[in-house]
TORBA-900713 format. One record per atom (N, C-alpha, C, O): residue number from 1; chain; atom name; z, x, y. Coordinates in steps of 0.02 Angstrom, whole numbers. Atoms other than C-alpha are relative to their C-alpha. Layout:
// residues N
NODE  pos  unit  site       z       x       y
NODE  NUM     A    CA       Z       X       Y
...
//
This chain:
// residues 66
NODE  pos  unit  site       z       x       y
NODE    1     A     N     -55      -1      87
NODE    1     A    CA      44   -1328    4777
NODE    1     A     C      78      28      16
NODE    1     A     O      85      89      23
NODE    2     A     N     -87     -48      -9
NODE    2     A    CA     243   -1277    4805
NODE    2     A     C      -1      52     -36
NODE    2     A     O     -32      53     -90
NODE    3     A     N     -10     -60      52
NODE    3     A    CA     289   -1109    4743
NODE    3     A     C      44       7     -46
NODE    3     A     O      50      50     -90
NODE    4     A     N     -20      -3      79
NODE    4     A    CA     395   -1161    4634
NODE    4     A     C     -34      -4     -54
NODE    4     A     O     -36      33    -103
NODE    5     A     N      64     -24      68
NODE    5     A    CA     263   -1204    4530
NODE    5     A     C     -48      32       4
NODE    5     A     O     -98      -3      10
NODE    6     A     N      69     -48     -21
NODE    6     A    CA     139   -1082    4556
NODE    6     A     C      93      68     -67
NODE    6     A     O      96      84    -127
NODE    7     A     N     -40     -15      13
NODE    7     A    CA     298    -992    4508
NODE    7     A     C      54      17     -69
NODE    7     A     O      90      64     -87
NODE    8     A     N     -25      25      42
NODE    8     A    CA     357   -1069    4371
NODE    8     A     C      -5      35     -75
NODE    8     A     O     -62      49     -93
NODE    9     A     N      -8     -41      26
NODE    9     A    CA     409    -979    4230
NODE    9     A     C      14      70      -3
NODE    9     A     O      56     100     -36
NODE   10     A     N       8     -55     -21
NODE   10     A    CA     367    -829    4295
NODE   10     A     C      76      66     -37
NODE   10     A     O      64     120     -64
NODE   11     A     N     -69     -23      26
NODE   11     A    CA     571    -765    4242
NODE   11     A     C      -4       9     -66
NODE   11     A     O      11      65     -84
NODE   12     A     N       7     -10      61
NODE   12     A    CA     541    -791    4064
NODE   12     A     C     -74      28     -27
NODE   12     A     O     -89      26     -87
NODE   13     A     N      66     -57      19
NODE   13     A    CA     368    -686    4056
NODE   13     A     C      26      67     -13
NODE   13     A     O      54     106      25
NODE   14     A     N     -44     -89       6
NODE   14     A    CA     421    -524    3970
NODE   14     A     C     -57      16     -52
NODE   14     A     O     -42      -6    -108
NODE   15     A     N      62     -32      41
NODE   15     A    CA     242    -446    3879
NODE   15     A     C      52      51     -18
NODE   15     A     O     106      66       8
NODE   16     A     N     -19     -61      40
NODE   16     A    CA     267    -301    3747
NODE   16     A     C     -65      29      -6
NODE   16     A     O    -113      -2     -28
NODE   17     A     N      58     -22       6
NODE   17     A    CA     142    -166    3761
NODE   17     A     C       9      51     -17
NODE   17     A     O      64      77      -9
NODE   18     A     N       9     -37      51
NODE   18     A    CA      86     -41    3662
NODE   18     A     C     -39      79      -3
NODE   18     A     O     -67      79     -58
NODE   19     A     N      37     -48       5
NODE   19     A    CA      -1     138    3680
NODE   19     A     C     -25      23     -59
NODE   19     A     O      15      50     -97
NODE   20     A     N      16     -14      71
NODE   20     A    CA    -119     169    3528
NODE   20     A     C     -50      44      12
NODE   20     A     O     -72      52      69
NODE   21     A     N      46     -22      -5
NODE   21     A    CA    -246     279    3473
NODE   21     A     C     -51     -54     -87
NODE   21     A     O     -38     -44    -146
NODE   22     A     N      13      51      42
NODE   22     A    CA    -346     139    3363
NODE   22     A     C     -82      52     -24
NODE   22     A     O    -135      49       7
NODE   23     A     N     119     -21      48
NODE   23     A    CA    -539     238    3255
NODE   23     A     C      -6      33      55
NODE   23     A     O     -64      29      73
NODE   24     A     N       1     -36      -7
NODE   24     A    CA    -490     365    3383
NODE   24     A     C     -27     -14      88
NODE   24     A     O     -58      25     124
NODE   25     A     N     -12      30     -34
NODE   25     A    CA    -477     252    3522
NODE   25     A     C      49      10      42
NODE   25     A     O     103     -12      21
NODE   26     A     N     -65      19     -18
NODE   26     A    CA    -362     276    3650
NODE   26     A     C      14     -83      34
NODE   26     A     O     -26    -106      74
NODE   27     A     N       2      78     -43
NODE   27     A    CA    -296      80    3707
NODE   27     A     C      59     -26       2
NODE   27     A     O      96      -7     -44
NODE   28     A     N     -70      10       5
NODE   28     A    CA    -134     -11    3761
NODE   28     A     C     -13     -86     -17
NODE   28     A     O     -55    -121      12
NODE   29     A     N      44      23      41
NODE   29     A    CA    -137    -145    3641
NODE   29     A     C      88     -72      26
NODE   29     A     O     122     -69      77
NODE   30     A     N     -17      59     -26
NODE   30     A    CA     -26    -322    3643
NODE   30     A     C      41     -21     -80
NODE   30     A     O      13     -71    -103
NODE   31     A     N     -13       6      78
NODE   31     A    CA      69    -331    3451
NODE   31     A     C      -2     -99       4
NODE   31     A     O      19    -137      47
NODE   32     A     N      27      89       7
NODE   32     A    CA      14    -528    3398
NODE   32     A     C      20     -12     -79
NODE   32     A     O      -8     -61    -104
NODE   33     A     N      12       4      58
NODE   33     A    CA      66    -507    3218
NODE   33     A     C      42      80     -48
NODE   33     A     O      24     135     -29
NODE   34     A     N      10     -70      29
NODE   34     A    CA     127    -361    3109
NODE   34     A     C     -38      31     -21
NODE   34     A     O     -16      88     -32
NODE   35     A     N      47     -44      23
NODE   35     A    CA     -23    -292    3048
NODE   35     A     C     -80     -28      75
NODE   35     A     O    -131       3      62
NODE   36     A     N      25       0     -19
NODE   36     A    CA    -135    -369    3208
NODE   36     A     C      28      -6      85
NODE   36     A     O      80     -22     115
NODE   37     A     N     -23       0     -94
NODE   37     A    CA    -142    -357    3401
NODE   37     A     C     -69     -28      60
NODE   37     A     O    -124     -54      57
NODE   38     A     N      42      27     -54
NODE   38     A    CA    -213    -391    3556
NODE   38     A     C     -21      46      50
NODE   38     A     O      19      77      85
NODE   39     A     N      20     -67     -49
NODE   39     A    CA    -328    -269    3659
NODE   39     A     C      33     -17      79
NODE   39     A     O      -4     -60     102
NODE   40     A     N      15      -8     -57
NODE   40     A    CA    -273    -266    3830
NODE   40     A     C     -32      52      48
NODE   40     A     O     -63      23      93
NODE   41     A     N      33     -44      -8
NODE   41     A    CA    -339    -132    3889
NODE   41     A     C     -17      79     -29
NODE   41     A     O      29     100     -63
NODE   42     A     N      30     -10      21
NODE   42     A    CA    -458      19    3849
NODE   42     A     C      35      54      60
NODE   42     A     O      49      37     117
NODE   43     A     N     -44     -45     -41
NODE   43     A    CA    -365     210    3912
NODE   43     A     C     -70      39      -6
NODE   43     A     O     -79      83      36
NODE   44     A     N      14     -76      -1
NODE   44     A    CA    -502     314    3856
NODE   44     A     C     -62      36       7
NODE   44     A     O    -103      17     -36
NODE   45     A     N      33     -72     -25
NODE   45     A    CA    -613     454    3916
NODE   45     A     C     -79     -17      25
NODE   45     A     O    -110     -17      78
NODE   46     A     N      57      29      23
NODE   46     A    CA    -765     392    3835
NODE   46     A     C     -39     -44      17
NODE   46     A     O     -36     -95     -16
NODE   47     A     N      47      60      -2
NODE   47     A    CA    -903     290    3910
NODE   47     A     C      -9     -55     -51
NODE   47     A     O       2    -115     -44
NODE   48     A     N      35      29      35
NODE   48     A    CA    -975     246    3759
NODE   48     A     C      51     -63     -48
NODE   48     A     O      28    -109     -83
NODE   49     A     N     -30      35      29
NODE   49     A    CA    -828     163    3694
NODE   49     A     C      32     -62      57
NODE   49     A     O      90     -83      57
NODE   50     A     N     -31      38     -55
NODE   50     A    CA    -808      47    3843
NODE   50     A     C     -86     -57      -8
NODE   50     A     O     -95    -107      26
NODE   51     A     N      46      26      11
NODE   51     A    CA    -974     -18    3790
NODE   51     A     C       4     -37     -73
NODE   51     A     O     -44     -74     -70
NODE   52     A     N     -30      -5      53
NODE   52     A    CA    -919     -57    3619
NODE   52     A     C      44     -90      15
NODE   52     A     O      99     -94      43
NODE   53     A     N     -14      47     -17
NODE   53     A    CA    -901    -257    3625
NODE   53     A     C      65     -16     -55
NODE   53     A     O      95     -69     -49
NODE   54     A     N     -53      11      16
NODE   54     A    CA    -762    -229    3495
NODE   54     A     C      82      23      44
NODE   54     A     O     137       5      23
NODE   55     A     N     -13     -18     -17
NODE   55     A    CA    -673    -165    3592
NODE   55     A     C      43     -19      65
NODE   55     A     O      89      12      90
NODE   56     A     N      -8       6     -81
NODE   56     A    CA    -658    -259    3759
NODE   56     A     C      63     -51       6
NODE   56     A     O      74     -90     -40
NODE   57     A     N     -70      34     -12
NODE   57     A    CA    -487    -341    3829
NODE   57     A     C      -3     -83     -27
NODE   57     A     O     -48    -117      -4
NODE   58     A     N     -10      61      29
NODE   58     A    CA    -446    -507    3738
NODE   58     A     C     -19      27     -93
NODE   58     A     O       9      -3    -139
NODE   59     A     N      11      15      68
NODE   59     A    CA    -513    -450    3567
NODE   59     A     C      56      31     -30
NODE   59     A     O      89      76      -3
NODE   60     A     N     -39       1      61
NODE   60     A    CA    -403    -454    3398
NODE   60     A     C     -17      35     -17
NODE   60     A     O     -77      33     -28
NODE   61     A     N      40     -31      23
NODE   61     A    CA    -411    -305    3332
NODE   61     A     C      78      13     -68
NODE   61     A     O     137      16     -53
NODE   62     A     N     -61      21       3
NODE   62     A    CA    -318    -305    3155
NODE   62     A     C      -7      95     -52
NODE   62     A     O     -62     120     -66
NODE   63     A     N     -38     -49      21
NODE   63     A    CA    -218    -127    3064
NODE   63     A     C      54      19     -41
NODE   63     A     O      90     -27     -61
NODE   64     A     N     -65     -16      96
NODE   64     A    CA     -90     -51    2913
NODE   64     A     C      61      53      52
NODE   64     A     O      36     109      55
NODE   65     A     N     -54     -12     -22
NODE   65     A    CA      55      14    3004
NODE   65     A     C      15      89     -56
NODE   65     A     O      24      99    -116
NODE   66     A     N       4     -58      42
NODE   66     A    CA      62     208    2969
NODE   66     A     C      71      12     -42
NODE   66     A     O      76      60     -81
//
């Protein structure tokens, strides 16, 4: 496979990530709307947070801005 195909569109990829504290769990998100975001990764020190399926990477969370 030519490298031109592999790297096609790479220059336009510009994700926007934010660190937030959501319900006491520190995480990195990618906003996808005014009141929703996709979880990119957890930054929590609590091992129980990683076992919660609601906080798995790729999950969508809904919130109100404060």
